[in-house]
N, C-alpha and C positions, 0 to 999 in steps of 0.2 A: 871636781866643781864643788866648790860652796852653795851649799843650797840648804835652807831654811825651808819651815813648815809655817804656817799661820794659818789661823783661822777664826771665825766669829760664830755661837751655834746658840738657841734661844733652846733648843729640846734636845741635843746630844745626836741629832743624826749627823749632822757635819762634822762633831769630832769623832765621832766612827773611822768618820772616810778618811779624815785625816791622820788620826792616827796607823790605820792601815798604810799610809803614803810614809808616813816616815820611820815606820818599820822598814818599810821597801828601802826607802834611799838612805836609811840609815841616822836620821839625824830626828832629834824631838820635835813633837808637835806639839809647837803651844797656841795658848789661844793670842787676840791683837791684842791684849792686853800687855803681851813682854814684846817687845820693840826689837828691832834688830838688831844686834850685838855691833854689826858689821855690815860692811856693804858685800851682795851678795850675786853671784851671778845666777841662780834661777831661785825665784819663791812660787812657791806651791801656796795657792791662798784660797782657804775655802768659805764660802757662805751661802746663804738660802735666801728665800725669798717670802719676805712677810707682806701679805697684803697689796700685793705686787711689785715692794721694791724690796730691793736690800738694805739690811738695817743702816740707821746712821752713826753707827759705830766704826762699824768696815769702811764706810763713806770720810770718816775724820781721818780713819788710821789710815788709807789711801792719801789724803789730801797731806796726811803728814812726813810722808815718803818723800828722803833729801832725790834731789837731780840726780845723783850717783851711789843710791843704796839700792836699787837692783837693779840688774841689767835685763832680765826676761824674768817673765810670770806666766805660770801653768793656773788657770782658776780647775776649782773641782766645786762641785755644789748640788746642793739637794733641795728637793720642792714636789709637796703637796701635787698641785695641782699645774703650776707653769712648766715649760717644758725644762728651764733655767734659767740662773742665773747672771752666766757666762754674759750676753751682751750690756748690761748693767757693768757688772765688775770692768771687765774690757772696756767700754769705754773711759769711763774716771782714769783706769790705771794708762791709758794712753794717751791721757791728758796731760799726764803727769811727767810723759816722755818716756814712759816706760813698754817697750817690746811684749807682745802677747801672743804667746803659744794658738796654733790655729786649732791646735786639739782640747778639748776639753774633758773631762769627766762631769759627768751628771746620771744623779739618779734619783728614784725618788725615795721620800720619806714621810717617815709615821708621824701623821696628826689628824689629832683625836680617831674615827672610827676607819681611816685613809689608811690603805700599804700598809697594816699591823705590823708585819715583818720585816720592814725596812728601814735602813738598809741591813739587807740579808748578808749570809758568808759570802756570795756570789758578786753582792754588790762590792761589800771589800776588797774579794781577789781581784776583782777590777778592776779598783782604785791603786792596787797598789802594781796588778801591770803596766797603768796606766805612769805612773810614776816610774818604775826602772824607765818603761821606754825614751820619757824625758828626760831622765837623768844622765839615759846611757850616750847623748847625740852632744 
């Protein structure tokens, strides 16, 4: 299966998850500034919620995906307060005609004094298990 891992992060929390996912599916985890080299069957796409929304850079990356660039996307995210970036990222991907996996991976991310140890080793292991499960389908 042709797989790619892309992420956007401001604090490094989502990058940690992306790297765990990349290791699990044996592909490099790259920031969204790195374009997809070719169409992919499965894109693991990660982001975070900042002040109630996803970053405009992630929105622009999604808007730039061509109609045949991604067959299916799997979303992973971090956030200090909100439950997940999944609904916001999913809405934008589906507007581009990209199928989105029903299952997501989300964990708390460190922000200021909140969730100081997150993502932790257990979070990273769960992210890797999420990736392994979805890439085996």
